[in-house]
N, C-alpha and C positions, 0 to 999 in steps of 0.2 A: 504494499500499499505506499503510494507516495506522500510526501509533505505537501502542505500548501504554504506557500510563502507569501506574506502580505506586507508590503512596505507603504508606510504613511508618513507624509510630511505635514507640517502646519498648513500647507496650501492645498495638498491633494492626496488622494490614494494613488500612489506612483506606480504600484505594480501588484498584481494578484497572479500567481503562477503555481503549477504543480511542478514539483522537483525531486530529486532523489536525495540530496544533500544541500546544507546551507552552512557557509563558515562565515564567523562573524569576529569583530575585534572587541572584545570586552575590556574594561578598565583593568582587570586583572589578568589579560592575556587572551590570545585567540582561542576559539572553540568551534567545534563543528556540531551539527544536529543532523540525525538521521531518523528515519521512521522508528517509532517506539522509544524515542528519547525521554527520559525523565522530566517531569514538569519543572520549569525553572523560570525566574525572572532575572535578567542581567542588565546591568548598567553597561552601555556601549561607549567606547571612545571613538574619536575620528579614525577611520581605518577603511580597510577593504571588506567588502561585503561580497561574497562570491556564492553562486548556487550552480549545481550541476543539474541538467536536465537533458534527457535523450542524448546522453554522450557528450555534450558540450558545457563548457563552463563559461558562465556569464559573470562580468566582474563590474563592480560599482565602488565609487568612492563615497563612503557614508560619514555623516557628521555625528555628533554627540546624540545619545539617545537611550532608548531601552529596547529590549526584547523579551517577549513572553513566549515560551514554549509550552504547549499542552495539546494533548489529542491529535498528534501528527500535524500541528499547526504552528507556524512560526510567525508571530506578529512583530514587526519591527517599526518602532516610532522613532524618527530621527529628524533632526534639524534640516538636513539637506541629503539629497542622494543624486549622484551624477553616474551615468553609464560611462564605461571606459572610452567608447567612441565619441563621447562629448567632450572629451579632455584634450587639450593640446600640451604635449609634453614640454615643449620649449617655454610657453607661457607660464604653465604651472611651475616649471623650475625657477623662472624669474620671481614669480610671487612668492615661493618658499625663500629665495635668497633675500629678497627685500624684507620679508617678516623676519627673518633670523636677524638681519642687520639691526632693524627697529628693535627687536627683543635685547640685543646686546647693549643697547643704549639705557635700558631700564633696570631698575631694581626691584626685587620681589615686593618691596613694600609701595612701589609707585601704584597709583589708581589704575592705570590701564595695563599693567603687567599681565594680569590673568587674560585679558581680552587678546592682547598680542600674542601670548603663549598658545592660546587655543587657536589663533590664526595660524601659527606655525604648525600645529599638529594636523589641522585641516588640510593645508597645503601639502604637508608631507604625505598624507593619504592620497590626496589627488595624484601627486606625482607618482607614487607607487603603483596606483591603478593605471595611470596613463602610459607607464612603461610596458604594460601588458597589452595595450590598445592594438588591435588588427591593423 
């Protein structure tokens, strides 16, 4: 029996698909879900979200969010989701470089430090996924 993957952002239901496996980036590390997985709720860090269906792997760059797994259903609620083919590796690399440079100028106690740190994490996730784009 396959999994149902549902991805939702604040703006839209981005994807609902049947698949064989889902791989996510949790705040405590990456993890995979296959049919029959134990129910869980996980906090997601910016990173790659990938699913396998019909022998193909589909890759996305996902922002922060949550995942709920129960009854062979994976519900993912994230701030942003971008398919690998929507990403430009060169532009994403520049965004990551710029965000890292800005972060270097800040101290952890600066008001915008966490916002810029999160931007670095999102840009790094997008670059990772862009590198796998066809």
